[in-house]
PDB file with SEQRES, HELIX, SHEET and CRYST1 records, atoms N, CA, C and O in Angstrom:
SEQRES   1 A   57  MET ILE ALA VAL LEU SER TYR VAL LEU LEU PHE PRO TYR          
SEQRES   2 A   57  ILE SER TRP ASP ARG ASP THR GLN SER ALA ASN SER ALA          
SEQRES   3 A   57  SER PHE LEU PHE PHE PHE SER SER SER PHE SER ILE ARG          
SEQRES   4 A   57  TRP ASN LEU LEU TYR LEU LEU TYR VAL VAL GLY ILE TYR          
SEQRES   5 A   57  ILE TYR VAL TYR MET                                          
HELIX    1 AA1 ILE A    2  ALA A   26  1                                  25    
HELIX    2 AA2 PHE A   30  TYR A   56  1                                  27    
CRYST1    1.000    1.000    1.000  90.00  90.00  90.00 P 1           1          
ATOM      1  N   MET A   1     -33.168 -43.691  74.764  1.00  0.00           N  
ATOM      2  CA  MET A   1     -33.072 -45.138  75.035  1.00  0.00           C  
ATOM      3  C   MET A   1     -32.868 -45.885  73.708  1.00  0.00           C  
ATOM      4  O   MET A   1     -32.014 -46.765  73.608  1.00  0.00           O  
ATOM      5  N   ILE A   2     -33.659 -45.525  72.702  1.00  0.00           N  
ATOM      6  CA  ILE A   2     -33.557 -46.204  71.398  1.00  0.00           C  
ATOM      7  C   ILE A   2     -32.231 -45.858  70.735  1.00  0.00           C  
ATOM      8  O   ILE A   2     -31.645 -46.684  70.036  1.00  0.00           O  
ATOM      9  N   ALA A   3     -31.755 -44.614  70.961  1.00  0.00           N  
ATOM     10  CA  ALA A   3     -30.458 -44.236  70.372  1.00  0.00           C  
ATOM     11  C   ALA A   3     -29.336 -45.022  71.040  1.00  0.00           C  
ATOM     12  O   ALA A   3     -28.400 -45.459  70.371  1.00  0.00           O  
ATOM     13  N   VAL A   4     -29.426 -45.204  72.360  1.00  0.00           N  
ATOM     14  CA  VAL A   4     -28.401 -45.988  73.051  1.00  0.00           C  
ATOM     15  C   VAL A   4     -28.442 -47.438  72.588  1.00  0.00           C  
ATOM     16  O   VAL A   4     -27.401 -48.057  72.366  1.00  0.00           O  
ATOM     17  N   LEU A   5     -29.656 -47.978  72.443  1.00  0.00           N  
ATOM     18  CA  LEU A   5     -29.786 -49.366  71.985  1.00  0.00           C  
ATOM     19  C   LEU A   5     -29.234 -49.534  70.579  1.00  0.00           C  
ATOM     20  O   LEU A   5     -28.555 -50.520  70.290  1.00  0.00           O  
ATOM     21  N   SER A   6     -29.520 -48.579  69.706  1.00  0.00           N  
ATOM     22  CA  SER A   6     -29.000 -48.689  68.328  1.00  0.00           C  
ATOM     23  C   SER A   6     -27.486 -48.546  68.316  1.00  0.00           C  
ATOM     24  O   SER A   6     -26.803 -49.209  67.536  1.00  0.00           O  
ATOM     25  N   TYR A   7     -26.949 -47.664  69.195  1.00  0.00           N  
ATOM     26  CA  TYR A   7     -25.461 -47.522  69.223  1.00  0.00           C  
ATOM     27  C   TYR A   7     -24.832 -48.794  69.743  1.00  0.00           C  
ATOM     28  O   TYR A   7     -23.808 -49.232  69.219  1.00  0.00           O  
ATOM     29  N   VAL A   8     -25.425 -49.403  70.774  1.00  0.00           N  
ATOM     30  CA  VAL A   8     -24.846 -50.653  71.341  1.00  0.00           C  
ATOM     31  C   VAL A   8     -24.920 -51.753  70.306  1.00  0.00           C  
ATOM     32  O   VAL A   8     -24.011 -52.577  70.206  1.00  0.00           O  
ATOM     33  N   LEU A   9     -26.015 -51.776  69.519  1.00  0.00           N  
ATOM     34  CA  LEU A   9     -26.165 -52.831  68.522  1.00  0.00           C  
ATOM     35  C   LEU A   9     -25.255 -52.610  67.309  1.00  0.00           C  
ATOM     36  O   LEU A   9     -24.707 -53.563  66.755  1.00  0.00           O  
ATOM     37  N   LEU A  10     -25.100 -51.349  66.903  1.00  0.00           N  
ATOM     38  CA  LEU A  10     -24.368 -51.070  65.674  1.00  0.00           C  
ATOM     39  C   LEU A  10     -22.863 -50.949  65.887  1.00  0.00           C  
ATOM     40  O   LEU A  10     -22.097 -51.176  64.951  1.00  0.00           O  
ATOM     41  N   PHE A  11     -22.421 -50.597  67.087  1.00  0.00           N  
ATOM     42  CA  PHE A  11     -20.998 -50.408  67.278  1.00  0.00           C  
ATOM     43  C   PHE A  11     -20.191 -51.708  67.125  1.00  0.00           C  
ATOM     44  O   PHE A  11     -19.133 -51.675  66.497  1.00  0.00           O  
ATOM     45  N   PRO A  12     -20.644 -52.859  67.673  1.00  0.00           N  
ATOM     46  CA  PRO A  12     -19.904 -54.094  67.384  1.00  0.00           C  
ATOM     47  C   PRO A  12     -19.918 -54.440  65.906  1.00  0.00           C  
ATOM     48  O   PRO A  12     -18.942 -54.994  65.399  1.00  0.00           O  
ATOM     49  N   TYR A  13     -21.005 -54.128  65.197  1.00  0.00           N  
ATOM     50  CA  TYR A  13     -21.072 -54.429  63.777  1.00  0.00           C  
ATOM     51  C   TYR A  13     -20.047 -53.603  63.019  1.00  0.00           C  
ATOM     52  O   TYR A  13     -19.336 -54.128  62.162  1.00  0.00           O  
ATOM     53  N   ILE A  14     -19.967 -52.317  63.325  1.00  0.00           N  
ATOM     54  CA  ILE A  14     -19.026 -51.425  62.605  1.00  0.00           C  
ATOM     55  C   ILE A  14     -17.588 -51.816  62.916  1.00  0.00           C  
ATOM     56  O   ILE A  14     -16.771 -51.964  62.007  1.00  0.00           O  
ATOM     57  N   SER A  15     -17.272 -51.985  64.216  1.00  0.00           N  
ATOM     58  CA  SER A  15     -15.898 -52.296  64.569  1.00  0.00           C  
ATOM     59  C   SER A  15     -15.511 -53.687  64.072  1.00  0.00           C  
ATOM     60  O   SER A  15     -14.394 -53.880  63.591  1.00  0.00           O  
ATOM     61  N   TRP A  16     -16.414 -54.656  64.180  1.00  0.00           N  
ATOM     62  CA  TRP A  16     -16.120 -56.002  63.726  1.00  0.00           C  
ATOM     63  C   TRP A  16     -15.958 -56.035  62.208  1.00  0.00           C  
ATOM     64  O   TRP A  16     -15.115 -56.770  61.693  1.00  0.00           O  
ATOM     65  N   ASP A  17     -16.750 -55.252  61.492  1.00  0.00           N  
ATOM     66  CA  ASP A  17     -16.611 -55.169  60.031  1.00  0.00           C  
ATOM     67  C   ASP A  17     -15.260 -54.581  59.665  1.00  0.00           C  
ATOM     68  O   ASP A  17     -14.609 -55.055  58.734  1.00  0.00           O  
ATOM     69  N   ARG A  18     -14.830 -53.553  60.388  1.00  0.00           N  
ATOM     70  CA  ARG A  18     -13.530 -52.954  60.089  1.00  0.00           C  
ATOM     71  C   ARG A  18     -12.386 -53.936  60.375  1.00  0.00           C  
ATOM     72  O   ARG A  18     -11.415 -54.013  59.623  1.00  0.00           O  
ATOM     73  N   ASP A  19     -12.521 -54.685  61.481  1.00  0.00           N  
ATOM     74  CA  ASP A  19     -11.478 -55.667  61.826  1.00  0.00           C  
ATOM     75  C   ASP A  19     -11.422 -56.774  60.777  1.00  0.00           C  
ATOM     76  O   ASP A  19     -10.335 -57.192  60.379  1.00  0.00           O  
ATOM     77  N   THR A  20     -12.578 -57.251  60.327  1.00  0.00           N  
ATOM     78  CA  THR A  20     -12.577 -58.331  59.339  1.00  0.00           C  
ATOM     79  C   THR A  20     -12.048 -57.825  58.009  1.00  0.00           C  
ATOM     80  O   THR A  20     -11.389 -58.570  57.283  1.00  0.00           O  
ATOM     81  N   GLN A  21     -12.329 -56.557  57.673  1.00  0.00           N  
ATOM     82  CA  GLN A  21     -11.803 -56.021  56.423  1.00  0.00           C  
ATOM     83  C   GLN A  21     -10.277 -55.959  56.464  1.00  0.00           C  
ATOM     84  O   GLN A  21      -9.624 -56.333  55.491  1.00  0.00           O  
ATOM     85  N   SER A  22      -9.700 -55.495  57.568  1.00  0.00           N  
ATOM     86  CA  SER A  22      -8.239 -55.411  57.652  1.00  0.00           C  
ATOM     87  C   SER A  22      -7.645 -56.831  57.700  1.00  0.00           C  
ATOM     88  O   SER A  22      -6.576 -57.080  57.142  1.00  0.00           O  
ATOM     89  N   ALA A  23      -8.342 -57.745  58.364  1.00  0.00           N  
ATOM     90  CA  ALA A  23      -7.829 -59.143  58.413  1.00  0.00           C  
ATOM     91  C   ALA A  23      -7.932 -59.785  57.018  1.00  0.00           C  
ATOM     92  O   ALA A  23      -7.073 -60.572  56.620  1.00  0.00           O  
ATOM     93  N   ASN A  24      -9.010 -59.429  56.278  1.00  0.00           N  
ATOM     94  CA  ASN A  24      -9.155 -60.010  54.934  1.00  0.00           C  
ATOM     95  C   ASN A  24      -8.067 -59.500  54.000  1.00  0.00           C  
ATOM     96  O   ASN A  24      -7.556 -60.257  53.174  1.00  0.00           O  
ATOM     97  N   SER A  25      -7.711 -58.235  54.120  1.00  0.00           N  
ATOM     98  CA  SER A  25      -6.682 -57.685  53.202  1.00  0.00           C  
ATOM     99  C   SER A  25      -5.331 -58.299  53.477  1.00  0.00           C  
ATOM    100  O   SER A  25      -4.493 -58.377  52.579  1.00  0.00           O  
ATOM    101  N   ALA A  26      -5.098 -58.743  54.721  1.00  0.00           N  
ATOM    102  CA  ALA A  26      -3.835 -59.364  55.085  1.00  0.00           C  
ATOM    103  C   ALA A  26      -3.854 -60.883  54.930  1.00  0.00           C  
ATOM    104  O   ALA A  26      -2.820 -61.532  55.081  1.00  0.00           O  
ATOM    105  N   SER A  27      -5.015 -61.451  54.632  1.00  0.00           N  
ATOM    106  CA  SER A  27      -5.157 -62.888  54.608  1.00  0.00           C  
ATOM    107  C   SER A  27      -4.946 -63.393  53.174  1.00  0.00           C  
ATOM    108  O   SER A  27      -5.334 -62.735  52.209  1.00  0.00           O  
ATOM    109  N   PHE A  28      -4.315 -64.586  53.053  1.00  0.00           N  
ATOM    110  CA  PHE A  28      -4.140 -65.184  51.731  1.00  0.00           C  
ATOM    111  C   PHE A  28      -5.380 -65.964  51.316  1.00  0.00           C  
ATOM    112  O   PHE A  28      -5.529 -66.296  50.140  1.00  0.00           O  
ATOM    113  N   LEU A  29      -6.273 -66.262  52.260  1.00  0.00           N  
ATOM    114  CA  LEU A  29      -7.564 -66.859  51.940  1.00  0.00           C  
ATOM    115  C   LEU A  29      -8.580 -65.752  51.775  1.00  0.00           C  
ATOM    116  O   LEU A  29      -9.606 -65.734  52.455  1.00  0.00           O  
ATOM    117  N   PHE A  30      -8.295 -64.821  50.865  1.00  0.00           N  
ATOM    118  CA  PHE A  30      -9.111 -63.598  50.797  1.00  0.00           C  
ATOM    119  C   PHE A  30     -10.526 -63.910  50.387  1.00  0.00           C  
ATOM    120  O   PHE A  30     -11.469 -63.369  50.964  1.00  0.00           O  
ATOM    121  N   PHE A  31     -10.700 -64.775  49.397  1.00  0.00           N  
ATOM    122  CA  PHE A  31     -12.041 -65.029  48.879  1.00  0.00           C  
ATOM    123  C   PHE A  31     -12.939 -65.703  49.899  1.00  0.00           C  
ATOM    124  O   PHE A  31     -14.089 -65.302  50.076  1.00  0.00           O  
ATOM    125  N   PHE A  32     -12.417 -66.741  50.580  1.00  0.00           N  
ATOM    126  CA  PHE A  32     -13.237 -67.489  51.509  1.00  0.00           C  
ATOM    127  C   PHE A  32     -13.577 -66.625  52.724  1.00  0.00           C  
ATOM    128  O   PHE A  32     -14.727 -66.586  53.161  1.00  0.00           O  
ATOM    129  N   SER A  33     -12.577 -65.938  53.264  1.00  0.00           N  
ATOM    130  CA  SER A  33     -12.850 -65.155  54.466  1.00  0.00           C  
ATOM    131  C   SER A  33     -13.748 -63.969  54.188  1.00  0.00           C  
ATOM    132  O   SER A  33     -14.568 -63.602  55.031  1.00  0.00           O  
ATOM    133  N   SER A  34     -13.605 -63.355  53.001  1.00  0.00           N  
ATOM    134  CA  SER A  34     -14.460 -62.198  52.680  1.00  0.00           C  
ATOM    135  C   SER A  34     -15.911 -62.652  52.461  1.00  0.00           C  
ATOM    136  O   SER A  34     -16.837 -61.979  52.913  1.00  0.00           O  
ATOM    137  N   SER A  35     -16.118 -63.775  51.780  1.00  0.00           N  
ATOM    138  CA  SER A  35     -17.470 -64.264  51.571  1.00  0.00           C  
ATOM    139  C   SER A  35     -18.081 -64.673  52.900  1.00  0.00           C  
ATOM    140  O   SER A  35     -19.273 -64.463  53.124  1.00  0.00           O  
ATOM    141  N   PHE A  36     -17.274 -65.261  53.793  1.00  0.00           N  
ATOM    142  CA  PHE A  36     -17.775 -65.675  55.121  1.00  0.00           C  
ATOM    143  C   PHE A  36     -18.175 -64.438  55.917  1.00  0.00           C  
ATOM    144  O   PHE A  36     -19.251 -64.414  56.513  1.00  0.00           O  
ATOM    145  N   SER A  37     -17.334 -63.419  55.937  1.00  0.00           N  
ATOM    146  CA  SER A  37     -17.646 -62.241  56.736  1.00  0.00           C  
ATOM    147  C   SER A  37     -18.858 -61.494  56.160  1.00  0.00           C  
ATOM    148  O   SER A  37     -19.669 -60.963  56.920  1.00  0.00           O  
ATOM    149  N   ILE A  38     -18.986 -61.448  54.844  1.00  0.00           N  
ATOM    150  CA  ILE A  38     -20.120 -60.756  54.227  1.00  0.00           C  
ATOM    151  C   ILE A  38     -21.425 -61.492  54.622  1.00  0.00           C  
ATOM    152  O   ILE A  38     -22.437 -60.859  54.920  1.00  0.00           O  
ATOM    153  N   ARG A  39     -21.376 -62.827  54.617  1.00  0.00           N  
ATOM    154  CA  ARG A  39     -22.570 -63.577  54.963  1.00  0.00           C  
ATOM    155  C   ARG A  39     -22.962 -63.321  56.429  1.00  0.00           C  
ATOM    156  O   ARG A  39     -24.142 -63.142  56.729  1.00  0.00           O  
ATOM    157  N   TRP A  40     -21.983 -63.303  57.334  1.00  0.00           N  
ATOM    158  CA  TRP A  40     -22.335 -63.064  58.754  1.00  0.00           C  
ATOM    159  C   TRP A  40     -22.699 -61.619  58.981  1.00  0.00           C  
ATOM    160  O   TRP A  40     -23.512 -61.336  59.861  1.00  0.00           O  
ATOM    161  N   ASN A  41     -22.125 -60.670  58.216  1.00  0.00           N  
ATOM    162  CA  ASN A  41     -22.542 -59.266  58.350  1.00  0.00           C  
ATOM    163  C   ASN A  41     -23.995 -59.082  57.937  1.00  0.00           C  
ATOM    164  O   ASN A  41     -24.735 -58.316  58.553  1.00  0.00           O  
ATOM    165  N   LEU A  42     -24.401 -59.803  56.871  1.00  0.00           N  
ATOM    166  CA  LEU A  42     -25.802 -59.703  56.457  1.00  0.00           C  
ATOM    167  C   LEU A  42     -26.736 -60.325  57.493  1.00  0.00           C  
ATOM    168  O   LEU A  42     -27.836 -59.819  57.714  1.00  0.00           O  
ATOM    169  N   LEU A  43     -26.312 -61.411  58.125  1.00  0.00           N  
ATOM    170  CA  LEU A  43     -27.133 -62.002  59.169  1.00  0.00           C  
ATOM    171  C   LEU A  43     -27.232 -61.056  60.366  1.00  0.00           C  
ATOM    172  O   LEU A  43     -28.287 -60.947  60.990  1.00  0.00           O  
ATOM    173  N   TYR A  44     -26.134 -60.377  60.682  1.00  0.00           N  
ATOM    174  CA  TYR A  44     -26.197 -59.433  61.806  1.00  0.00           C  
ATOM    175  C   TYR A  44     -27.081 -58.237  61.475  1.00  0.00           C  
ATOM    176  O   TYR A  44     -27.821 -57.752  62.330  1.00  0.00           O  
ATOM    177  N   LEU A  45     -27.003 -57.759  60.229  1.00  0.00           N  
ATOM    178  CA  LEU A  45     -27.906 -56.664  59.822  1.00  0.00           C  
ATOM    179  C   LEU A  45     -29.362 -57.073  59.907  1.00  0.00           C  
ATOM    180  O   LEU A  45     -30.211 -56.292  60.336  1.00  0.00           O  
ATOM    181  N   LEU A  46     -29.653 -58.322  59.489  1.00  0.00           N  
ATOM    182  CA  LEU A  46     -31.032 -58.832  59.611  1.00  0.00           C  
ATOM    183  C   LEU A  46     -31.470 -58.882  61.056  1.00  0.00           C  
ATOM    184  O   LEU A  46     -32.623 -58.584  61.366  1.00  0.00           O  
ATOM    185  N   TYR A  47     -30.556 -59.259  61.953  1.00  0.00           N  
ATOM    186  CA  TYR A  47     -30.862 -59.291  63.360  1.00  0.00           C  
ATOM    187  C   TYR A  47     -31.137 -57.900  63.919  1.00  0.00           C  
ATOM    188  O   TYR A  47     -32.058 -57.720  64.715  1.00  0.00           O  
ATOM    189  N   VAL A  48     -30.336 -56.910  63.503  1.00  0.00           N  
ATOM    190  CA  VAL A  48     -30.534 -55.536  63.953  1.00  0.00           C  
ATOM    191  C   VAL A  48     -31.865 -54.988  63.436  1.00  0.00           C  
ATOM    192  O   VAL A  48     -32.562 -54.290  64.172  1.00  0.00           O  
ATOM    193  N   VAL A  49     -32.234 -55.291  62.180  1.00  0.00           N  
ATOM    194  CA  VAL A  49     -33.510 -54.835  61.655  1.00  0.00           C  
ATOM    195  C   VAL A  49     -34.648 -55.473  62.401  1.00  0.00           C  
ATOM    196  O   VAL A  49     -35.660 -54.821  62.658  1.00  0.00           O  
ATOM    197  N   GLY A  50     -34.508 -56.735  62.758  1.00  0.00           N  
ATOM    198  CA  GLY A  50     -35.541 -57.399  63.571  1.00  0.00           C  
ATOM    199  C   GLY A  50     -35.712 -56.773  64.941  1.00  0.00           C  
ATOM    200  O   GLY A  50     -36.831 -56.653  65.441  1.00  0.00           O  
ATOM    201  N   ILE A  51     -34.592 -56.368  65.557  1.00  0.00           N  
ATOM    202  CA  ILE A  51     -34.666 -55.694  66.855  1.00  0.00           C  
ATOM    203  C   ILE A  51     -35.356 -54.325  66.696  1.00  0.00           C  
ATOM    204  O   ILE A  51     -36.154 -53.929  67.545  1.00  0.00           O  
ATOM    205  N   TYR A  52     -35.044 -53.610  65.608  1.00  0.00           N  
ATOM    206  CA  TYR A  52     -35.722 -52.317  65.393  1.00  0.00           C  
ATOM    207  C   TYR A  52     -37.228 -52.493  65.227  1.00  0.00           C  
ATOM    208  O   TYR A  52     -38.013 -51.736  65.798  1.00  0.00           O  
ATOM    209  N   ILE A  53     -37.629 -53.499  64.440  1.00  0.00           N  
ATOM    210  CA  ILE A  53     -39.073 -53.732  64.246  1.00  0.00           C  
ATOM    211  C   ILE A  53     -39.733 -54.106  65.564  1.00  0.00           C  
ATOM    212  O   ILE A  53     -40.843 -53.656  65.848  1.00  0.00           O  
ATOM    213  N   TYR A  54     -39.059 -54.931  66.381  1.00  0.00           N  
ATOM    214  CA  TYR A  54     -39.627 -55.326  67.658  1.00  0.00           C  
ATOM    215  C   TYR A  54     -39.749 -54.141  68.613  1.00  0.00           C  
ATOM    216  O   TYR A  54     -40.730 -54.035  69.350  1.00  0.00           O  
ATOM    217  N   VAL A  55     -38.749 -53.243  68.601  1.00  0.00           N  
ATOM    218  CA  VAL A  55     -38.795 -52.086  69.490  1.00  0.00           C  
ATOM    219  C   VAL A  55     -39.874 -51.097  69.067  1.00  0.00           C  
ATOM    220  O   VAL A  55     -40.633 -50.600  69.899  1.00  0.00           O  
ATOM    221  N   TYR A  56     -39.936 -50.815  67.764  1.00  0.00           N  
ATOM    222  CA  TYR A  56     -40.880 -49.806  67.312  1.00  0.00           C  
ATOM    223  C   TYR A  56     -42.305 -50.297  67.290  1.00  0.00           C  
ATOM    224  O   TYR A  56     -43.229 -49.485  67.345  1.00  0.00           O  
ATOM    225  N   MET A  57     -42.521 -51.603  67.210  1.00  0.00           N  
ATOM    226  CA  MET A  57     -43.884 -52.123  67.308  1.00  0.00           C  
ATOM    227  C   MET A  57     -44.309 -52.156  68.800  1.00  0.00           C  
ATOM    228  O   MET A  57     -45.428 -52.562  69.114  1.00  0.00           O  
TER     229      MET A  57                                                      
END                                                                             
């Protein structure tokens, strides 16, 4: 159950990160879009860590 939950939570993060990386390399606003995606990726990682702590507690 926890493995399925972690896969469901991490798969959008991995695929979305790959999509934003390819979009960033093709974008002329490279600096702004990359900093924006990095900030949202960190927020999503914080959200996933919070879910893990809530599940394991």
